[in-house]
Backbone bond lengths (Angstrom), bond angles and torsions (degrees), N, CA, C in turn:
res aa  C-N    CA-C-N  psi(-1)  N-CA   C-N-CA  omega(-1)  CA-C   N-CA-C  phi
1 X - - - 1.474 - - 1.543 107.37 -
2 X 1.348 120.81 -40.63 1.449 123.51 -172.17 1.501 110.28 -69.96
3 X 1.448 115.14 -32.44 1.470 118.87 177.69 1.517 112.29 -68.33
4 X 1.329 114.99 -30.50 1.460 115.09 179.63 1.523 112.39 -78.10
5 X 1.369 116.55 -29.32 1.451 120.62 172.46 1.515 110.47 -65.92
6 X 1.371 119.97 -34.58 1.483 122.18 174.31 1.450 108.26 -66.25
7 X 1.330 118.40 -48.22 1.404 120.57 -179.13 1.499 113.20 -55.82
8 X 1.347 114.02 -48.61 1.527 114.98 -177.78 1.529 110.13 -67.07
9 X 1.292 121.52 -35.70 1.482 123.71 179.86 1.507 108.34 -62.95
10 X 1.320 119.16 -41.66 1.368 121.66 -173.72 1.530 111.35 -68.24
11 X 1.402 114.18 -41.19 1.462 119.76 179.19 1.532 109.91 -68.51
12 X 1.322 119.92 -34.73 1.449 121.01 -179.97 1.474 112.39 -74.60
13 X 1.330 121.77 -32.77 1.430 123.45 179.41 1.537 118.89 -92.21
14 X 1.462 111.50 -19.30 1.505 113.35 174.07 1.480 109.47 75.46
15 X 1.425 119.99 17.44 1.397 120.57 178.50 1.497 105.56 -168.49
16 X 1.395 114.79 137.95 1.411 118.21 172.22 1.539 112.50 -63.16
17 X 1.285 115.97 -38.53 1.440 119.74 -179.46 1.513 112.70 -61.15
18 X 1.370 114.07 -47.87 1.520 115.00 -175.33 1.567 106.67 -72.06
19 X 1.325 119.73 -33.50 1.418 122.03 -179.12 1.615 106.02 -64.20
20 X 1.283 118.32 -41.58 1.496 118.39 179.96 1.544 111.17 -67.40
21 X 1.361 119.15 -38.33 1.384 121.87 170.69 1.522 114.81 -56.78
22 X 1.380 112.37 -45.62 1.440 113.14 178.93 1.564 118.78 -61.17
23 X 1.342 110.29 -35.09 1.448 119.29 -176.64 1.567 110.34 -92.33
24 X 1.345 119.33 -6.76 1.387 119.14 177.84 1.566 113.48 75.72
25 X 1.243 120.68 27.45 1.500 127.11 -174.17 1.445 107.68 -127.77
26 X 1.433 115.19 172.02 1.467 117.49 178.57 1.539 108.95 -79.96
27 X 1.364 114.61 154.29 1.456 123.95 -178.48 1.487 106.95 -67.98
28 X 1.340 120.62 -38.00 1.501 119.74 176.61 1.459 116.74 -58.03
29 X 1.360 115.02 -33.99 1.451 120.09 178.45 1.579 112.89 -62.23
30 X 1.356 117.12 -41.05 1.401 117.32 -178.68 1.546 110.69 -78.03
31 X 1.318 118.68 -38.41 1.449 120.98 -178.64 1.502 107.17 -66.50
32 X 1.269 123.43 -38.81 1.504 121.14 177.77 1.508 112.57 -70.17
33 X 1.325 118.77 -34.89 1.432 123.21 176.95 1.476 111.79 -64.55
34 X 1.301 116.58 -41.63 1.475 122.20 -176.46 1.569 106.92 -71.28
35 X 1.334 119.46 -41.87 1.474 125.35 -177.50 1.521 108.97 -64.88
36 X 1.429 115.53 -36.79 1.414 117.73 175.27 1.533 114.23 -63.94
37 X 1.325 115.87 -43.41 1.431 123.31 177.20 1.473 107.72 -58.37
38 X 1.299 120.08 -51.31 1.457 122.70 -177.91 1.567 112.68 -57.60
39 X 1.346 110.20 -38.44 1.575 113.79 177.78 1.505 109.78 -67.10
40 X 1.267 121.04 -37.02 1.444 127.00 177.67 1.471 113.82 -63.25
41 X 1.417 113.81 -42.53 1.498 120.83 -176.82 1.555 110.20 -83.69
42 X 1.382 118.87 -25.08 1.443 123.35 -178.64 1.546 110.69 77.78
43 X 1.312 118.12 24.70 1.482 119.99 175.53 1.541 104.98 -142.86
44 X 1.354 113.14 158.84 1.499 122.81 173.00 1.496 106.57 -86.00
45 X 1.428 113.08 130.14 1.463 120.18 -179.07 1.526 111.83 -91.08
46 X 1.407 115.92 -28.60 1.448 125.23 -175.52 1.504 111.55 -130.43
47 X 1.479 110.79 141.20 1.431 114.48 159.57 1.455 113.10 -84.76
48 X 1.285 113.81 129.63 1.535 118.15 -170.91 1.607 103.99 -106.37
49 X 1.433 113.35 136.67 1.415 115.70 177.51 1.514 109.50 -158.72
50 X 1.328 115.66 178.05 1.539 119.78 -174.33 1.577 109.03 -66.75
51 X 1.412 113.53 -26.12 1.469 116.62 -176.70 1.563 111.36 -87.57
52 X 1.305 115.10 -1.09 1.516 119.46 -177.62 1.432 114.15 127.08
53 X 1.292 119.44 -154.60 1.466 124.86 -177.57 1.534 109.47 -124.55
54 X 1.301 114.56 150.05 1.525 119.01 166.67 1.478 112.29 -145.10
55 X 1.358 116.60 152.36 1.465 116.35 -169.44 1.587 112.77 -70.94
56 X 1.212 116.23 145.49 1.515 120.08 174.99 1.578 101.58 -83.46
57 X 1.285 110.34 171.85 1.533 118.68 -175.71 1.543 105.04 -62.91
58 X 1.323 117.75 -43.34 1.530 117.28 177.15 1.462 108.36 -65.05
59 X 1.325 120.57 -37.76 1.604 117.72 -179.72 1.470 111.48 -67.83
60 X 1.360 118.72 -34.78 1.404 120.51 -177.59 1.552 110.03 -70.70
61 X 1.356 117.44 -39.35 1.449 120.50 -179.54 1.534 107.96 -70.36
62 X 1.330 115.63 -38.57 1.499 115.67 -179.84 1.486 112.04 -65.52
63 X 1.399 118.73 -40.61 1.367 119.21 -179.18 1.551 111.19 -66.91
64 X 1.409 115.06 -41.10 1.474 114.43 178.20 1.487 111.51 -61.66
65 X 1.293 123.21 -23.62 1.426 124.70 179.99 1.576 111.60 -79.96
66 X 1.298 116.88 -40.71 1.407 121.06 -174.15 1.443 116.64 -91.19
67 X 1.425 118.20 -18.17 1.466 121.15 -175.55 1.643 110.06 -63.25
68 X 1.350 120.27 -43.50 1.394 117.61 179.13 1.483 113.87 -59.60
69 X 1.412 115.30 -39.64 1.508 122.17 177.35 1.546 107.44 -61.07
70 X 1.337 117.33 -47.45 1.419 118.60 -177.38 1.597 110.87 -60.07
71 X 1.309 117.31 -39.49 1.507 121.35 -177.83 1.485 107.40 -66.73
72 X 1.404 115.61 -42.57 1.433 120.16 179.82 1.527 114.47 -64.27
73 X 1.289 116.59 -39.02 1.545 119.83 175.66 1.478 109.40 -65.61
74 X 1.409 118.02 -42.91 1.502 119.42 176.45 1.537 111.53 -57.54
75 X 1.307 113.90 -44.11 1.485 119.86 -177.68 1.548 111.79 -62.61
76 X 1.387 111.18 -39.33 1.464 116.75 -179.24 1.510 110.66 -70.61
77 X 1.324 119.69 -33.22 1.413 123.31 176.95 1.480 107.70 -65.23
78 X 1.277 120.24 -46.83 1.509 122.38 178.54 1.485 112.27 -61.63
79 X 1.353 116.45 -40.11 1.488 116.98 -179.82 1.498 111.55 -66.98
80 X 1.321 113.13 -37.90 1.612 117.20 179.23 1.371 109.47 -65.13
81 X 1.322 121.44 -40.86 1.476 124.48 -179.64 1.544 110.41 -65.28
82 X 1.359 114.32 -38.67 1.454 121.04 -177.34 1.585 108.83 -71.52
83 X 1.382 116.28 -35.05 1.368 116.24 175.10 1.505 113.44 -71.08
84 X 1.321 114.89 -38.43 1.491 120.81 175.12 1.582 114.45 -60.21
85 X 1.346 115.93 -22.56 1.456 123.14 176.72 1.507 110.56 -94.46
86 X 1.407 112.49 -0.90 1.484 115.87 -176.61 1.474 113.04 66.35
87 X 1.397 119.52 21.86 1.482 125.23 -178.03 1.465 107.15 -78.11
88 X 1.295 121.08 -22.16 1.428 124.65 175.13 1.562 104.66 -139.52
89 X 1.405 114.15 164.41 1.351 119.73 -178.09 1.512 114.79 124.94
90 X 1.306 122.03 -161.07 1.471 122.76 -176.12 1.498 109.82 -140.15
91 X 1.293 113.35 158.10 1.548 118.86 -179.25 1.594 106.59 -143.81
92 X 1.319 114.17 121.53 1.441 119.81 -178.86 1.516 111.13 -104.41
93 X 1.265 119.56 124.62 1.500 121.69 -170.03 1.553 106.69 -126.70
94 X 1.331 115.62 130.92 1.408 121.69 165.55 1.517 116.34 -103.92
95 X 1.286 120.38 139.19 1.460 120.98 176.12 1.477 110.07 -148.93
96 X 1.359 113.54 168.85 1.412 115.44 173.32 1.550 112.44 -79.31
97 X 1.343 117.51 151.40 1.470 118.85 -177.23 1.498 111.81 -59.43
98 X 1.373 112.37 141.23 1.523 117.88 179.37 1.492 115.39 82.34
99 X 1.324 113.14 9.20 1.577 110.78 -174.81 1.535 110.92 -89.44
100 X 1.373 119.40 6.07 1.452 119.08 -169.51 1.608 110.93 -74.00
101 X 1.269 113.73 -15.25 1.426 116.93 178.60 1.453 110.40 -78.74
102 X 1.381 120.51 179.22 1.516 125.86 176.54 1.573 111.62 60.38
103 X 1.299 110.77 -146.29 1.441 119.38 -174.36 1.487 113.44 -60.48
104 X 1.315 121.44 -40.75 1.387 124.15 176.16 1.458 113.48 -54.73
105 X 1.327 116.96 -46.58 1.508 116.14 175.37 1.511 115.17 -63.71
106 X 1.363 115.27 -32.97 1.421 117.03 175.75 1.530 114.59 -62.58
107 X 1.371 110.46 -42.60 1.438 118.01 -176.92 1.620 107.91 -63.58
108 X 1.379 113.33 -44.36 1.503 114.81 -176.92 1.549 108.67 -66.36
109 X 1.264 120.01 -43.62 1.411 120.14 179.65 1.490 116.81 -63.02
110 X 1.385 113.74 -39.46 1.543 116.65 173.79 1.547 110.72 -66.49
111 X 1.252 121.71 -42.16 1.443 121.35 -177.81 1.585 113.00 -65.99
112 X 1.427 109.41 -41.93 1.489 113.01 175.82 1.478 113.71 -59.78
113 X 1.299 114.32 -37.57 1.556 117.24 -177.63 1.422 113.11 -74.66
114 X 1.307 117.03 -28.37 1.578 122.83 176.30 1.435 114.86 -80.41
115 X 1.417 120.29 -27.85 1.376 125.71 -171.55 1.599 106.04 -139.30
116 X 1.322 113.44 67.28 1.513 116.59 -176.75 1.489 116.20 -63.08
117 X 1.330 117.60 -18.54 1.492 117.79 -176.35 1.511 114.22 -94.15
118 X 1.383 116.28 5.70 1.359 120.74 -177.14 1.642 103.32 -90.92
119 X 1.285 116.77 127.28 1.526 119.55 177.42 1.463 106.77 -83.20
120 X 1.317 115.82 120.57 1.431 125.25 179.20 1.517 110.62 -105.12
121 X 1.375 112.40 127.81 1.465 120.64 178.64 1.504 107.68 -118.62
122 X 1.264 118.65 131.91 1.557 122.92 -175.40 1.525 104.64 -126.09
123 X 1.393 114.20 128.60 1.447 124.80 176.67 1.488 107.49 -116.52
124 X 1.315 119.17 122.27 1.448 123.24 176.17 1.474 112.91 -128.65
125 X 1.299 119.93 14.29 1.511 117.92 -176.13 1.502 112.86 -74.42
126 X 1.267 115.45 -42.10 1.469 118.53 -177.50 1.598 109.55 -151.83
127 X 1.279 116.78 113.23 1.404 119.77 -173.76 1.594 114.60 -93.33
128 X 1.444 114.30 -14.04 1.359 118.47 -173.91 1.494 114.77 -53.94
129 X 1.438 118.18 -38.92 1.467 124.60 -177.77 1.545 109.28 -91.80
130 X 1.273 125.35 9.81 1.414 124.97 -176.69 1.514 116.78 -62.39
131 X 1.488 110.10 -39.49 1.438 112.57 -177.23 1.633 113.46 -60.33
132 X 1.345 113.26 -35.40 1.392 116.22 177.60 1.443 110.40 -65.39
133 X 1.327 116.96 -45.67 1.505 119.38 178.15 1.524 113.18 -60.62
134 X 1.330 116.19 -30.69 1.436 118.75 -179.23 1.602 109.20 -70.65
135 X 1.296 118.40 -33.32 1.362 126.23 172.24 1.497 114.32 -63.43
136 X 1.324 115.35 -40.54 1.552 121.14 -177.86 1.492 109.29 -91.26
137 X 1.385 119.14 4.58 1.448 121.32 176.19 1.494 112.10 70.86
138 X 1.341 116.90 20.70 1.464 116.92 173.00 1.544 111.80 -81.93
139 X 1.268 114.85 -19.32 1.554 118.46 168.99 1.494 104.38 -132.93
140 X 1.362 111.95 151.96 1.435 120.49 -178.61 1.564 109.39 -90.20
141 X 1.271 119.38 -37.28 1.421 121.00 -174.65 1.565 107.81 -153.64
142 X 1.361 118.04 146.38 1.345 121.38 177.61 1.524 113.09 -129.54
143 X 1.319 117.35 139.47 1.569 118.53 179.54 1.513 104.39 -106.22
144 X 1.233 126.65 122.99 1.419 128.39 -173.13 1.491 111.20 -144.10
145 X 1.346 116.38 153.53 1.514 118.61 175.28 1.501 113.97 -93.61
146 X 1.384 114.59 -21.81 1.471 117.48 -176.63 1.578 111.40 -144.23
147 X 1.319 115.65 66.54 1.505 116.60 -177.11 1.607 105.42 -82.63
148 X 1.337 106.68 149.42 1.493 112.87 176.71 1.645 105.26 -91.78
149 X 1.241 115.84 138.00 1.456 119.86 -179.40 1.537 108.82 -57.04
150 X 1.423 112.61 132.90 1.467 117.98 -178.81 1.516 105.40 -129.78
151 X 1.322 118.23 132.68 1.507 121.78 178.19 1.483 110.05 -59.31
152 X 1.342 115.37 132.24 1.525 122.00 177.95 1.473 115.44 87.84
153 X 1.398 113.51 4.55 1.483 116.08 177.86 1.495 110.71 -113.59
154 X 1.301 114.54 140.80 1.416 120.57 172.85 1.514 110.44 -84.30
155 X 1.308 120.06 140.85 1.495 123.77 178.65 1.492 106.88 -132.58
156 X 1.334 117.87 122.38 1.454 123.48 -178.46 1.583 111.12 -130.72
157 X 1.276 117.75 122.21 1.448 118.26 169.77 1.502 112.56 -67.19
158 X 1.275 117.69 110.15 1.478 123.11 -169.35 1.547 114.71 -90.19
159 X 1.377 114.79 -43.78 1.461 119.08 176.28 1.491 105.59 -160.39
160 X 1.370 114.49 174.88 1.432 122.29 179.19 1.548 108.43 -128.07
161 X 1.306 111.30 137.08 1.475 117.19 178.89 1.520 111.40 -107.07
162 X 1.304 115.65 127.07 1.517 119.54 173.44 1.552 114.72 -52.32
163 X 1.274 120.35 144.04 1.406 123.28 -179.90 1.473 115.12 -100.39
164 X 1.328 118.28 138.94 1.481 126.78 -178.09 1.459 108.27 -117.96
165 X 1.348 115.03 152.72 1.444 122.16 167.12 1.485 114.19 -94.44
166 X 1.361 113.73 119.04 1.512 120.33 -179.18 1.505 106.10 -96.68
167 X 1.401 117.75 125.16 1.426 127.61 179.75 1.482 111.66 -146.24
168 X 1.339 117.23 158.91 1.425 121.01 177.01 1.610 112.31 -79.11
169 X 1.254 117.81 150.27 1.481 122.04 -168.20 1.504 112.83 -56.47
170 X 1.345 113.58 -28.75 1.544 121.56 178.41 1.372 117.82 -74.41
171 X 1.412 116.09 -13.36 1.506 119.58 -176.77 1.564 111.59 -68.04
172 X 1.361 109.65 146.71 1.492 118.40 -173.64 1.540 111.05 -58.91
173 X 1.355 116.87 -29.18 1.442 121.24 179.41 1.418 117.98 -85.75
174 X 1.375 114.06 1.56 1.502 119.27 -176.08 1.601 111.61 -74.90
175 X 1.337 114.92 -18.75 1.469 117.66 178.66 1.572 111.43 -81.54
176 X 1.230 116.63 -11.50 1.501 117.57 -179.60 1.593 111.77 -82.16
177 X 1.356 115.86 144.74 1.392 119.07 175.80 1.516 114.16 -81.77
178 X 1.337 116.05 -29.67 1.403 125.85 172.49 1.530 112.77 -134.32
179 X 1.380 115.71 147.79 1.421 117.09 -170.59 1.485 103.90 -127.10
180 X 1.466 120.07 126.02 1.381 122.11 172.29 1.460 116.57 -98.66
181 X 1.326 118.21 170.78 1.481 120.75 -172.74 1.515 112.54 -72.35
182 X 1.399 115.13 -20.59 1.489 116.05 173.41 1.509 112.98 -60.47
183 X 1.282 115.17 -40.88 1.571 124.43 178.59 1.519 108.66 -67.72
184 X 1.270 121.15 -24.18 1.455 121.28 -173.31 1.519 115.62 -94.45
185 X 1.290 115.58 -4.68 1.464 117.80 -170.84 1.545 111.10 -65.72
186 X 1.286 121.66 -25.82 1.440 120.52 177.51 1.390 118.92 -96.85
187 X 1.347 112.97 5.80 1.481 117.62 -176.42 1.494 116.62 -84.61
188 X 1.267 117.76 157.44 1.455 125.03 179.84 1.570 106.14 -102.52
189 X 1.350 120.02 115.71 1.409 125.91 -176.94 1.570 110.96 -97.84
190 X 1.310 115.43 139.89 1.487 120.70 169.64 1.502 109.29 -109.00
191 X 1.312 118.09 132.57 1.387 121.96 -177.48 1.552 108.61 -134.30
192 X 1.309 120.29 135.89 1.431 122.03 179.88 1.557 108.35 -77.29
193 X 1.283 116.68 151.32 1.439 120.05 172.75 1.498 113.04 -73.73
194 X 1.211 117.80 -18.44 1.461 126.93 -176.27 1.600 106.95 -82.12
195 X 1.267 112.16 150.40 1.523 118.66 173.41 1.479 112.44 -58.49
196 X 1.361 121.96 127.47 1.491 122.56 16.87 1.567 115.33 -99.60
197 X 1.319 118.24 20.68 1.480 122.03 -172.75 1.448 112.96 -56.05
198 X 1.402 127.44 -46.82 1.362 125.92 -177.53 1.614 105.87 -58.72
199 X 1.263 118.40 -44.30 1.525 117.17 -176.22 1.470 108.58 -65.15
200 X 1.295 121.19 -36.76 1.456 121.96 179.13 1.506 109.99 -66.85
201 X 1.298 115.31 -47.41 1.507 117.13 175.53 1.563 111.82 -52.15
202 X 1.284 117.49 -44.08 1.468 118.22 -175.80 1.567 106.19 -70.52
203 X 1.292 121.33 -32.18 1.401 119.54 178.92 1.562 111.14 -68.79
204 X 1.298 117.30 -35.07 1.512 119.83 175.98 1.433 111.07 -69.23
205 X 1.316 117.85 -37.84 1.437 120.68 -178.33 1.538 110.13 -68.33
206 X 1.379 115.47 -44.28 1.427 122.31 -178.26 1.577 112.64 -64.27
207 X 1.354 116.24 -40.21 1.437 120.80 -179.14 1.616 114.39 -72.59
208 X 1.274 112.44 -25.25 1.473 114.16 177.87 1.485 115.34 -105.02
209 X 1.322 118.14 6.29 1.514 122.13 -179.23 1.526 110.99 -64.39
210 X 1.306 113.81 132.14 1.459 120.24 177.39 1.558 113.60 82.08
211 X 1.312 117.06 5.16 1.507 118.88 172.56 1.492 113.83 -86.92
212 X 1.301 113.62 162.06 1.585 113.53 -172.66 1.541 106.85 -66.59
213 X 1.205 120.66 -35.94 1.484 123.86 -177.83 1.591 111.99 -121.79
214 X 1.272 116.92 130.95 1.511 117.08 -177.02 1.560 107.86 -114.70
215 X 1.339 117.03 138.18 1.449 116.36 -177.71 1.525 110.54 -64.96
216 X 1.340 115.83 155.18 1.485 119.84 169.18 1.512 110.29 -81.76
217 X 1.391 116.80 130.04 1.450 117.39 -178.56 1.491 104.56 -122.75
218 X 1.359 118.95 120.97 1.391 123.24 -179.84 1.511 110.07 -109.75
219 X 1.319 114.98 128.18 1.482 123.45 177.91 1.535 109.06 -85.08
220 X 1.316 118.53 120.61 1.411 119.97 -176.81 1.559 108.13 -114.43
221 X 1.306 113.62 143.38 1.485 122.82 178.11 1.495 108.76 -92.40
222 X 1.316 113.25 67.96 1.494 121.67 -179.90 1.514 109.70 -142.51
223 X 1.275 114.08 161.00 1.540 119.04 177.27 1.560 108.04 -71.50
224 X 1.333 117.14 160.10 1.482 121.15 179.95 1.544 108.59 -59.85
225 X 1.337 122.01 -35.43 1.450 123.69 174.66 1.427 112.99 -57.63
226 X 1.350 116.63 -52.12 1.455 122.39 178.80 1.462 114.33 -58.68
227 X 1.361 111.64 -36.81 1.528 118.80 178.66 1.508 111.85 -62.88
228 X 1.280 115.92 -41.05 1.462 119.76 176.66 1.540 113.92 -63.22
229 X 1.418 111.79 -36.56 1.497 114.29 179.99 1.566 108.59 -70.89
230 X 1.273 123.01 -28.54 1.399 127.62 175.01 1.533 108.10 -65.98
231 X 1.251 118.01 -41.47 1.476 124.86 178.91 1.620 107.79 -62.28
232 X 1.319 113.47 -48.97 1.489 120.02 178.50 1.509 110.44 -58.39
233 X 1.335 117.79 -26.98 1.429 119.70 -177.86 1.575 111.63 -88.41
234 X 1.295 116.32 5.22 1.451 123.03 176.67 1.509 112.01 78.82
235 X 1.336 120.20 22.76 1.503 122.46 176.06 1.480 115.49 -82.02
236 X 1.273 114.29 -3.38 1.540 116.50 178.39 1.477 105.15 153.37
237 X 1.362 116.77 -173.38 1.534 123.44 -179.38 1.556 104.68 -126.10
238 X 1.324 110.67 176.36 1.522 112.12 178.32 1.529 105.05 -158.29
239 X 1.405 111.76 172.54 1.404 117.58 170.52 1.496 111.54 -111.10
240 X 1.354 114.64 141.86 1.512 119.03 -177.26 1.489 110.08 -125.68
241 X 1.381 118.50 150.15 1.501 115.32 171.63 1.473 109.42 -72.15
242 X 1.317 113.96 167.25 1.495 120.82 -171.26 1.460 109.46 -62.96
243 X 1.427 122.11 -39.98 1.323 128.19 -176.98 1.630 111.32 -53.18
244 X 1.301 116.44 -35.62 1.375 122.56 178.83 1.571 115.19 -61.63
245 X 1.352 112.08 -32.66 1.474 115.19 178.39 1.486 114.31 -67.66
246 X 1.352 118.37 -11.71 1.499 119.76 174.93 1.400 113.34 -73.75
247 X 1.375 117.01 -12.22 1.473 119.95 -178.45 1.492 109.64 -105.97
248 X 1.346 121.30 121.81 1.445 127.08 179.39 1.494 109.38 -68.50
249 X 1.418 112.06 123.22 1.516 116.20 174.40 1.574 104.65 -125.77
250 X 1.382 112.71 126.61 1.440 119.42 -178.33 1.571 110.11 -59.76
251 X 1.314 116.44 141.39 1.445 122.90 179.85 1.517 117.22 71.79
252 X 1.313 120.45 13.93 1.417 119.32 -179.00 1.416 110.41 -126.26
253 X 1.375 114.73 137.52 1.529 121.44 170.17 1.542 108.28 -110.95
254 X 1.259 113.40 148.33 1.599 119.22 176.66 1.489 107.31 -122.46
255 X 1.349 110.91 122.17 1.442 120.03 178.07 1.562 109.85 -121.53
256 X 1.380 112.82 137.02 1.432 118.41 -176.01 1.545 113.26 -71.45
257 X 1.323 123.52 146.91 1.367 123.99 169.64 1.516 115.36 -66.16
258 X 1.265 120.59 149.84 1.487 120.17 -171.63 1.519 108.07 -66.31
259 X 1.299 118.58 -34.67 1.444 121.45 177.28 1.507 109.80 -88.64
260 X 1.377 113.09 107.55 1.471 118.94 -172.41 1.631 114.33 -72.68
261 X 1.353 108.79 -11.65 1.500 111.51 177.22 1.534 116.01 -80.08
262 X 1.318 117.60 -8.99 1.406 122.71 178.06 1.441 111.30 -71.68
263 X 1.341 116.33 120.01 1.492 121.31 -172.22 1.519 107.23 -148.33
264 X 1.307 113.09 159.97 1.469 123.79 174.21 1.513 113.05 -99.56
265 X 1.286 117.46 117.27 1.428 118.27 178.03 1.527 113.42 -66.30
266 X 1.261 120.76 132.98 1.493 125.60 175.50 1.506 106.34 -115.63
267 X 1.365 112.00 123.49 1.503 121.92 179.22 1.452 116.24 -109.34
268 X 1.294 112.30 146.43 1.536 120.48 173.56 1.466 107.65 -99.13
269 X 1.340 116.24 135.36 1.416 122.49 -176.41 1.518 108.85 -133.01
270 X 1.321 116.84 131.47 1.519 120.42 -177.82 1.547 105.89 -151.20
271 X 1.280 109.77 162.60 1.516 115.69 175.48 1.518 110.81 -79.77
272 X 1.273 114.30 135.16 1.520 118.35 174.42 1.577 112.00 -68.03
273 X 1.299 116.34 -16.71 1.394 117.51 -179.77 1.507 113.46 -97.79
274 X 1.329 117.17 0.86 1.482 119.55 176.38 1.498 113.30 -73.93
275 X 1.345 119.57 118.62 1.386 122.04 -177.70 1.514 112.53 -106.51
276 X 1.297 119.59 23.51 1.430 126.73 -179.02 1.599 103.46 -65.35
277 X 1.404 115.11 119.99 1.522 116.85 179.56 1.558 108.36 -63.00
278 X 1.343 116.07 -39.32 1.552 115.04 177.85 1.517 113.98 -54.44
279 X 1.331 115.38 -37.82 1.505 121.47 175.97 1.381 112.03 -57.14
280 X 1.382 115.80 -48.40 1.472 118.18 -173.68 1.528 109.24 -63.52
281 X 1.335 112.91 -43.07 1.536 119.56 -179.09 1.585 107.64 -61.06
282 X 1.308 119.37 -42.99 1.393 126.83 -178.35 1.470 109.20 -60.79
283 X 1.406 120.76 -47.01 1.386 125.15 177.58 1.456 112.06 -61.37
284 X 1.347 118.48 -36.31 1.493 122.43 176.34 1.610 112.75 -59.50
285 X 1.444 107.93 -45.08 1.489 115.16 -173.93 1.500 104.57 -68.26
286 X 1.388 122.43 -44.27 1.450 126.92 176.57 1.445 112.96 -54.50
287 X 1.373 115.63 -47.23 1.466 121.89 -177.53 1.524 108.15 -60.80
288 X 1.222 118.82 -49.06 1.426 126.53 -178.01 1.537 113.63 -54.89
289 X 1.391 114.74 -49.77 1.393 123.22 -179.41 1.500 112.21 -75.32
290 X 1.172 119.81 -27.88 1.513 120.27 174.85 1.535 111.79 -75.51
291 X 1.353 117.67 -12.37 1.390 119.26 178.12 1.618 115.41 76.74
292 X 1.338 109.53 28.90 1.471 113.83 -174.45 1.550 107.44 -96.78
293 X 1.270 113.78 167.49 1.539 123.56 167.14 1.501 108.54 -118.10
294 X 1.319 116.10 121.01 1.388 123.57 -174.98 1.492 113.02 -103.82
295 X 1.353 114.20 130.27 1.495 119.16 172.35 1.475 111.22 -105.61
296 X 1.311 111.34 120.00 1.491 118.24 -178.81 1.598 109.34 77.62
297 X 1.324 113.61 -149.25 1.475 114.27 -170.11 1.534 113.88 -92.62
298 X 1.278 119.23 -17.35 1.463 120.91 -173.71 1.515 113.66 -145.69
299 X 1.264 120.35 -10.41 1.360 119.17 -174.10 1.581 111.20 -90.79
300 X 1.249 116.41 108.12 1.442 122.40 -173.42 1.523 104.28 -102.44
301 X 1.401 111.15 134.99 1.539 110.60 176.85 1.519 106.93 -131.34
302 X 1.303 114.28 -177.37 1.427 120.08 179.15 1.584 111.91 104.43
303 X 1.226 114.62 162.70 1.472 121.81 179.79 1.530 109.99 -72.59
304 X 1.371 115.09 127.74 1.483 114.62 177.46 1.469 112.60 -83.66
305 X 1.356 116.90 133.38 1.417 120.70 176.22 1.528 113.76 -74.46
306 X 1.296 116.32 152.88 1.491 121.22 167.60 1.499 105.49 -68.96
307 X 1.329 112.32 133.57 1.516 117.62 -179.07 1.465 117.70 -64.81
308 X 1.275 116.71 -31.62 1.466 121.62 176.62 1.501 111.04 -140.09
309 X 1.288 115.89 153.45 1.449 118.22 174.51 1.544 109.09 -142.32
310 X 1.400 114.69 170.20 1.353 115.73 179.74 1.525 115.31 79.77
311 X 1.297 121.17 167.38 1.508 122.03 179.59 1.516 114.94 -60.52
312 X 1.241 116.44 142.07 1.482 122.42 176.78 1.490 109.04 -106.37
313 X 1.269 118.54 161.22 1.481 121.56 178.75 1.548 113.16 -66.04
314 X 1.261 117.91 150.24 1.433 125.53 176.55 1.515 112.12 -96.17
315 X 1.320 121.75 125.90 1.449 121.25 -172.36 1.570 102.74 -109.98
316 X 1.195 111.44 147.24 1.473 121.09 -177.70 1.517 109.14 -129.95
């Protein structure tokens, strides 16, 4: 490749000396390279004279043939470097529905701003099967509240989302600014079977374990949106992550739990064998915004901050 660059520079400048100056190298380097190429081809590529050099007919034909290939190789090198920097490419992300608020939304906006040529695909219809798709490289990374450990996958708790009680406006607890677990013991909870439903159900069971009365928790085979509609119809109440409160849902009020430390862990999951450069850059952006300190390629340490604090808006 270098010899072809020297040949092209010599032809464009009409002089080995001027070509060397343009490339910042010695004149003898170019002249020796061109002479070696002529010896391999068995023809003279340049007429040499006191006024400079000019291509022979064979040299002109040879350059016409190789120049497109040289340009294509240079373009391929630039493209490869851009892909290595994740300046181009694609990233496929799986997450639970409604997660686009909060820190996840910040990560997505920051990454899109830094790497505008990366095509981002987000799937949030059903996260239960995402771990298998991560192994098969159908997804690059998943954000989940309750992933099952999978061999070959990295799992990192990235942030925590405060939990809110979602209930209809006419509910007796709707008048409270904060709701404690004592007031929830007699309540009927609706929880979707889809992520983050299982993690929320586990949280309810854990918080009420050993109490005199335990809430009824029904697992529903519905989407999170349909679940909230059931709540608005008075079929029960539920817990929702803070990011869900950013989305207005008719007939729903969101009240924070009295204990502000109660939060839903959100974990990032990806295959350790995935070498997508865009994924590596995405993990770096997520790592930075989560306020983590990472040791090595995927071992993140440090205390995880709560993703949001203070009162959140009430939606009706």
